[in-house]
N, C-alpha and C positions, 0 to 999 in steps of 0.2 A: 667581430664578436657580437655586436648588437644584433646583426642579421640572424646569427645562429640562435641567439636568445629569443628573438621574435618568432622564429620558425618553431622552436621548441614550445613556446607558450601557445602558439596556434594549434599545434598537434595535441597538446594536452587539452585545450579547450574543445576541440572536435571530439576527442575521446570521452569527454564528460557530457556532451550535449544529450539532454533528455534522459540521462541515466538516473535511476532511482525515483523518477517521477511516475507515480501510478497513473495508468491510463483510465482506470474505471474504479468504481466502488467495489466491484468483484475482485479486482487485483488487491485492493487494500484488505478485504476480508480474507482472501487466500493467504496473504502474508501473515496476518494476525493468527490465523488458524495453524499455520506451519510453526510459528513461534510458540504458540501455546502447546502444540504437540511435543516440541523439543523440550520445553520447560517441564512438561509432564514426564517425559522420558528420563530427564536428568534429575528428577525429584525436587525441582525448584518450586515448592508449593506456593510461596508468596508471589513469585513472578507469574505462575500459572493463574492464580486468582486474579491478579491485576489484568492479565491478558483476557481472561474471560469477561471481566467488566468492560474492557474496551470493545470486545466483540459484540456484547449485548448493546452497548451504546451505539455502535456503528451500523447495526442492522436496521433496515427500513421498517417503520411501523405503519401498518395500514389500518385505517378505521373500517371495520366490517360493514358499517352502515353506508359509508361513502367510498366505495372502492375507486381506485384511480382509473382514469380513462385509458383504454388501450392506445398504444402509439399509432399515429396515422401513417398510412402507406404513402411513400413519396413518389 
């Protein structure tokens, strides 16, 4: 029975590997935008307001006088 229990726990662990972990800032923003749209659709005004604040907070802010350097080609 212990062997079966171990195999089951290993299978569950493999199924969970890297699930739900955003790969980039863009994925985080996309998820927030989808949640905000759904809150709007369902008329959840307070939740939508909260999600809008999270979206604003997570957006990158660039200083117009000191733009970021473009990525270097590898």
